[in-house]
ROSE-4610 file (N, C-alpha, C; in Angstrom, 1 decimal, always signed):
// ROSE-4610
residu = [M/M/M/T/T/T/S/S/S/E/E/E/R/R/R/T/T/T/Q/Q/Q/A/A/A/Y/Y/Y/G/G/G/R/R/R/V/V/V/V/V/V/R/R/R/T/T/T/L/L/L/D/D/D/D/D/D/V/V/V/G/G/G/P/P/P/T/T/T/K/K/K/L/L/L/H/H/H/A/A/A/D/D/D/E/E/E/Q/Q/Q/E/E/E/R/R/R/V/V/V/R/R/R/E/E/E/A/A/A/A/A/A/D/D/D/T/T/T/L/L/L/I/I/I/F/F/F/A/A/A/A/A/A/T/T/T/A/A/A/A/A/A/E/E/E/V/V/V/R/R/R/G/G/G/T/T/T/L/L/L/E/E/E/D/D/D/I/I/I/D/D/D/A/A/A/L/L/L/E/E/E/E/E/E/R/R/R/L/L/L/V/V/V/A/A/A/S/S/S/G/G/G/R/R/R/W/W/W/T/T/T/E/E/E/E/E/E/R/R/R/A/A/A/A/A/A/E/E/E/L/L/L/V/V/V/Q/Q/Q/D/D/D/L/L/L/L/L/L/A/A/A/C/C/C/G/G/G/P/P/P/L/L/L/A/A/A/P/P/P/V/V/V/A/A/A]
num = [1/1/1/2/2/2/3/3/3/4/4/4/5/5/5/6/6/6/7/7/7/8/8/8/9/9/9/10/10/10/11/11/11/12/12/12/13/13/13/14/14/14/15/15/15/16/16/16/17/17/17/18/18/18/19/19/19/20/20/20/21/21/21/22/22/22/23/23/23/24/24/24/25/25/25/26/26/26/27/27/27/28/28/28/29/29/29/30/30/30/31/31/31/32/32/32/33/33/33/34/34/34/35/35/35/36/36/36/37/37/37/38/38/38/39/39/39/40/40/40/41/41/41/42/42/42/43/43/43/44/44/44/45/45/45/46/46/46/47/47/47/48/48/48/49/49/49/50/50/50/51/51/51/52/52/52/53/53/53/54/54/54/55/55/55/56/56/56/57/57/57/58/58/58/59/59/59/60/60/60/61/61/61/62/62/62/63/63/63/64/64/64/65/65/65/66/66/66/67/67/67/68/68/68/69/69/69/70/70/70/71/71/71/72/72/72/73/73/73/74/74/74/75/75/75/76/76/76/77/77/77/78/78/78/79/79/79/80/80/80/81/81/81/82/82/82/83/83/83/84/84/84/85/85/85/86/86/86/87/87/87/88/88/88/89/89/89/90/90/90]
x = [+64.1/+64.9/+64.0/+64.5/+63.8/+64.3/+63.6/+64.1/+65.2/+65.2/+66.3/+67.6/+67.5/+68.7/+69.2/+68.3/+68.8/+69.4/+68.8/+69.4/+70.8/+71.0/+72.3/+73.2/+72.9/+73.7/+74.1/+73.2/+73.5/+74.6/+74.5/+75.5/+76.9/+76.9/+78.2/+78.8/+78.0/+78.4/+78.9/+78.2/+78.6/+80.0/+80.1/+81.4/+82.6/+82.3/+83.3/+83.7/+82.6/+82.8/+83.6/+83.2/+83.7/+85.1/+85.4/+86.7/+87.4/+86.8/+87.5/+88.8/+89.1/+90.4/+91.5/+91.0/+92.0/+92.2/+91.2/+91.3/+91.3/+91.1/+91.0/+92.0/+92.7/+93.5/+92.6/+93.0/+92.1/+91.6/+92.3/+91.8/+90.8/+90.9/+89.9/+88.6/+88.7/+87.6/+86.8/+87.5/+86.9/+86.2/+86.8/+86.2/+85.0/+84.9/+83.7/+82.6/+82.9/+81.9/+81.4/+82.2/+81.8/+80.9/+81.3/+80.5/+79.1/+79.1/+77.8/+76.9/+77.5/+76.7/+76.3/+77.1/+76.7/+75.6/+75.7/+74.7/+73.4/+73.4/+72.2/+71.3/+72.0/+71.2/+71.0/+71.6/+71.4/+70.0/+69.5/+68.2/+68.3/+69.4/+69.6/+71.0/+71.1/+72.3/+73.4/+73.0/+73.9/+74.7/+74.1/+74.7/+75.8/+75.9/+76.8/+77.8/+77.9/+78.8/+80.3/+80.8/+82.2/+82.3/+81.3/+81.3/+81.4/+80.7/+80.7/+82.1/+82.7/+84.0/+85.0/+84.9/+85.7/+85.6/+84.3/+84.0/+84.7/+84.6/+85.3/+86.8/+87.4/+88.8/+89.2/+88.4/+88.7/+88.6/+87.6/+87.5/+88.7/+89.2/+90.4/+91.6/+91.7/+92.8/+92.9/+91.7/+91.6/+91.9/+91.5/+91.8/+93.3/+93.8/+95.2/+96.2/+95.8/+96.6/+96.7/+95.7/+95.7/+95.0/+94.5/+93.8/+92.4/+91.8/+90.4/+90.3/+89.4/+89.2/+88.3/+88.3/+87.4/+85.9/+85.5/+84.2/+83.8/+84.7/+84.4/+84.4/+85.2/+85.3/+84.0/+83.5/+82.3/+81.1/+81.1/+80.0/+79.9/+81.1/+81.1/+80.6/+81.0/+80.5/+79.0/+78.6/+77.1/+76.3/+76.8/+76.2/+76.2/+77.4/+77.4/+76.5/+76.4/+75.6/+74.1/+73.8/+72.4/+72.0/+72.9/+72.6/+72.1/+72.4/+72.1/+70.8/+70.6/+69.3/+69.1/+70.3/+70.2/+70.2/+69.4/+69.4/+70.6/+71.3/+72.6/+72.3/+73.2/+73.1/+73.8/+73.0/+73.5/+74.2]
y = [+5.3/+4.7/+3.9/+2.8/+1.9/+1.8/+1.3/+1.1/+0.1/-0.9/-1.8/-1.1/-0.2/+0.5/+1.4/+2.1/+2.9/+2.1/+1.0/+0.1/-0.4/-0.7/-1.1/+0.0/+1.2/+2.4/+2.5/+2.4/+2.4/+1.4/+0.2/-0.8/-0.4/+0.1/+0.6/+1.7/+2.6/+3.7/+3.2/+2.2/+1.6/+0.9/+0.2/-0.5/+0.5/+1.6/+2.7/+3.2/+3.4/+3.9/+2.9/+1.6/+0.6/+0.2/-0.1/-0.7/+0.2/+1.3/+2.1/+2.5/+3.2/+3.7/+2.6/+1.4/+0.4/-0.6/-0.8/-1.8/-1.2/+0.1/+0.8/+2.0/+2.1/+3.3/+4.4/+5.7/+6.9/+6.8/+6.5/+6.5/+5.4/+4.3/+3.2/+3.6/+4.3/+4.8/+5.7/+6.6/+7.5/+6.8/+5.7/+5.0/+4.3/+3.8/+3.1/+4.2/+5.3/+6.4/+6.8/+7.1/+7.5/+6.4/+5.2/+4.1/+4.0/+4.1/+4.1/+5.3/+6.5/+7.7/+7.5/+7.1/+6.9/+5.9/+4.8/+3.7/+4.1/+4.8/+5.1/+6.1/+7.0/+7.9/+7.6/+6.5/+6.0/+5.4/+5.7/+5.1/+4.0/+3.9/+2.8/+2.2/+1.0/+0.3/+1.1/+1.8/+2.5/+3.6/+4.1/+5.2/+4.6/+3.3/+2.8/+1.8/+1.7/+0.7/+0.9/+2.1/+2.4/+2.1/+2.4/+2.2/+0.7/-0.1/-1.5/-2.1/-1.6/-2.1/-1.7/-0.5/-0.1/-0.9/-1.2/-2.1/-3.4/-4.0/-5.3/-5.2/-4.1/-3.9/-3.7/-2.9/-2.7/-4.0/-4.8/-6.1/-6.9/-7.0/-7.8/-7.2/-5.9/-5.2/-5.5/-5.4/-5.7/-7.1/-8.1/-9.5/-9.8/-9.2/-9.5/-8.9/-7.8/-7.2/-8.0/-8.9/-9.6/-8.9/-7.7/-7.0/-7.4/-8.0/-8.4/-9.9/-10.6/-12.0/-11.9/-12.9/-13.0/-12.8/-13.4/-13.4/-11.9/-11.2/-9.9/-8.9/-9.1/-8.2/-8.4/-9.7/-10.0/-9.4/-9.3/-8.7/-7.2/-6.6/-5.2/-4.9/-5.7/-5.6/-5.8/-6.8/-7.1/-5.9/-5.3/-4.1/-3.0/-2.7/-1.7/-2.0/-3.2/-3.5/-3.3/-3.6/-3.4/-1.9/-1.0/+0.4/+0.8/+0.0/+0.5/+0.0/+0.4/+0.1/-1.3/-2.1/-3.5/-4.4/-5.4/-6.4/-7.2/-7.4/-8.1/-9.6/-10.2/-11.6/-12.4/-13.4/-14.2/-15.4]
z = [+58.5/+59.5/+60.5/+60.9/+61.7/+63.1/+64.1/+65.4/+65.4/+64.6/+64.5/+64.1/+63.1/+62.7/+63.8/+64.5/+65.6/+66.8/+67.0/+68.1/+67.6/+66.4/+65.9/+66.0/+65.7/+65.8/+67.2/+68.1/+69.6/+70.0/+69.5/+69.8/+69.3/+68.1/+67.5/+68.4/+68.8/+69.7/+71.0/+71.6/+72.9/+72.7/+71.5/+71.3/+71.3/+70.6/+70.5/+71.9/+72.7/+74.1/+74.9/+74.8/+75.7/+75.3/+74.0/+73.6/+72.6/+72.1/+71.1/+71.4/+72.6/+72.8/+73.1/+73.5/+73.8/+72.7/+71.8/+70.8/+69.4/+69.2/+67.9/+67.9/+66.8/+66.7/+66.3/+66.5/+66.2/+64.9/+63.8/+62.5/+62.3/+63.0/+63.0/+63.6/+64.8/+65.4/+64.5/+63.8/+62.9/+61.8/+61.3/+60.2/+60.6/+61.8/+62.3/+62.5/+63.1/+63.2/+61.9/+60.9/+59.6/+58.9/+59.1/+58.5/+59.1/+60.4/+61.1/+60.7/+60.6/+60.3/+58.8/+57.9/+56.5/+56.4/+57.1/+56.9/+57.6/+58.7/+59.4/+58.6/+57.8/+57.1/+55.6/+55.2/+53.8/+53.6/+52.4/+52.0/+51.0/+50.3/+49.3/+49.4/+48.8/+48.8/+48.0/+46.9/+46.1/+46.9/+48.0/+48.8/+49.6/+49.9/+50.9/+50.3/+49.0/+48.4/+48.9/+48.8/+49.3/+50.8/+51.6/+53.0/+53.3/+52.6/+52.8/+52.5/+51.4/+51.1/+52.2/+52.8/+53.8/+55.1/+55.4/+56.6/+56.5/+55.3/+55.1/+55.3/+54.7/+54.8/+56.3/+57.0/+58.4/+59.3/+59.0/+59.7/+59.5/+58.2/+58.0/+58.7/+58.7/+59.4/+60.9/+61.5/+63.0/+63.3/+62.6/+62.8/+62.5/+61.4/+61.0/+62.1/+62.7/+63.7/+65.0/+65.2/+66.4/+67.6/+67.3/+68.4/+68.6/+67.5/+67.6/+67.1/+67.8/+67.3/+66.1/+65.3/+64.1/+64.6/+65.7/+66.2/+66.6/+67.3/+67.8/+66.7/+65.7/+64.5/+63.7/+63.6/+62.9/+63.5/+64.9/+65.6/+65.3/+65.3/+64.9/+63.5/+62.6/+61.2/+61.2/+61.8/+61.8/+62.4/+63.4/+64.0/+63.0/+62.4/+61.4/+60.2/+59.7/+58.6/+59.0/+60.2/+60.7/+60.8/+60.7/+60.7/+59.4/+58.4/+57.0/+56.4/+55.1/+54.5/+54.1/+54.2/+53.8/+55.0/+55.0/+56.1/+56.0/+57.2/+57.2/+56.8/+56.1/+55.7/+56.8/+57.4/+58.5/+57.9]
């Protein structure tokens, strides 16, 4: 685990604290928490394949619902990806 990963995890937690109850349904909040936890403790890409697919699906759902802009949803996804063992692709 690196300091960059732990900082990204902190950003995800802050997002959940700041906007979670107003912009995310309870099941979505849980999905974000589970994704962040899985990614922060993962050592290899193989461990997170399903999580990455779920993150993509959640991003699409948030934008399609109109509750999140594409930019804001992309920020959340980038923070989640930064929690993991793979460097996010910019």
